[in-house]
C-alpha positions as CSV (number, residue, x, y, z in Angstrom):
1,M,0.0,0.0,0.0
2,S,1.1,3.5,-0.4
3,V,0.5,6.6,1.6
4,Q,-2.7,8.6,1.1
5,K,-1.7,12.2,0.7
6,I,-4.0,14.9,1.9
7,E,-3.7,18.7,2.2
8,F,-5.1,19.2,5.7
9,N,-7.0,22.4,6.5
10,D,-9.4,23.7,9.0
11,A,-12.4,22.3,7.1
12,N,-11.3,18.7,6.5
13,F,-9.0,18.0,9.5
14,D,-11.4,16.3,11.9
15,A,-13.1,14.2,9.2
16,E,-9.7,13.1,7.7
17,T,-8.1,12.2,11.0
18,R,-11.1,10.5,12.6
19,E,-10.0,6.9,11.8
20,G,-6.7,5.2,11.4
21,L,-3.2,6.7,11.6
22,S,-2.6,10.2,10.3
23,V,0.7,12.1,10.1
24,V,0.3,15.8,9.9
25,C,3.3,18.0,9.1
26,F,2.7,21.6,10.4
27,G,5.0,24.0,8.7
28,D,5.6,26.8,6.2
29,P,6.1,25.7,2.6
30,R,8.6,28.5,2.0
31,D,10.8,27.2,4.8
32,I,13.5,24.9,3.6
33,E,13.6,22.8,6.8
34,C,9.9,22.3,6.6
35,R,10.1,21.2,3.0
36,K,12.9,18.8,3.8
37,E,11.1,17.4,6.7
38,A,7.9,16.9,4.8
39,A,9.8,15.0,2.1
40,L,11.5,12.8,4.7
41,V,8.2,12.0,6.4
42,E,6.6,11.0,3.1
43,K,9.6,8.8,2.3
44,A,9.5,7.2,5.7
45,A,5.7,6.6,5.5
46,N,6.1,5.0,2.1
47,T,8.4,2.4,3.5
48,M,5.7,1.2,6.0
49,A,3.5,-0.6,3.4
50,E,0.5,0.2,5.7
51,R,-2.3,2.6,5.3
52,I,-1.3,6.0,6.6
53,K,-2.9,9.4,5.8
54,L,-0.1,11.9,5.4
55,G,-0.4,15.6,4.8
56,N,0.9,19.0,5.3
57,C,-0.8,21.8,7.1
58,D,0.5,25.3,6.2
59,I,0.4,27.2,9.4
60,E,-0.4,30.5,7.7
61,N,-3.5,29.0,5.9
62,C,-4.6,27.0,9.0
63,P,-4.2,29.3,11.9
64,T,-7.1,27.7,13.8
65,L,-5.5,24.2,13.6
66,A,-2.1,25.6,14.6
67,E,-3.6,27.3,17.6
68,R,-5.8,24.3,18.5
69,F,-2.7,22.0,18.6
70,R,-0.5,24.7,20.1
71,V,2.1,24.6,17.3
72,T,4.7,27.1,18.4
73,S,7.6,26.0,16.2
74,I,8.0,24.5,12.8
75,P,8.4,21.9,11.6
76,T,6.0,20.1,14.0
77,I,4.7,16.6,13.2
78,L,1.6,15.3,14.8
79,I,0.9,11.6,14.8
80,I,-2.9,11.1,15.2
81,K,-4.6,7.8,15.9
82,D,-8.4,7.7,15.6
83,G,-8.7,11.4,16.0
84,K,-6.4,11.8,19.0
85,E,-2.9,13.1,19.1
86,V,-0.6,10.2,20.2
87,E,2.8,11.8,19.6
88,R,4.3,15.1,18.7
89,L,7.7,15.6,17.1
90,T,9.1,19.1,17.0
91,G,12.1,20.1,14.9
92,F,13.9,18.3,12.2
93,R,14.1,14.5,12.4
94,H,16.0,12.1,10.2
95,E,14.3,9.4,8.2
96,K,15.4,6.5,10.5
97,A,14.0,8.3,13.5
98,L,10.7,9.0,11.7
99,I,10.4,5.3,10.7
100,K,10.9,4.3,14.3
101,H,8.1,6.5,15.5
102,L,5.7,5.4,12.7
103,K,6.3,1.7,13.3
104,K,5.6,2.2,17.0
105,H,2.2,3.6,16.2
106,L,1.4,1.2,13.4
107,R,1.7,-1.7,15.9
108,M,-0.9,0.1,18.0
109,V,-3.3,0.5,15.1
110,F,-3.0,-2.8,13.1
């Protein structure tokens, strides 16, 4: 299976993250670290061969979500299981570290 890519926003967030495992990358698409991190998250998620919803959330276009989840620095990655935040990763992470975190939560879901 491959990752289901979604552009998260204020209107679709709750419906899209209600079931299963979702990985949300909060950031600014103009920021090079955020773009690098989003690419690494996608690469890591694609190695899982499990169903994961993956998407970005531009903090400037989704201020309500950024405030709701108290995103104070970017990049911030939220791992959401069945609508609830189960882990938060702040700052740049390497691919191996991301895979480790995703595998931990996939064991919880499947």
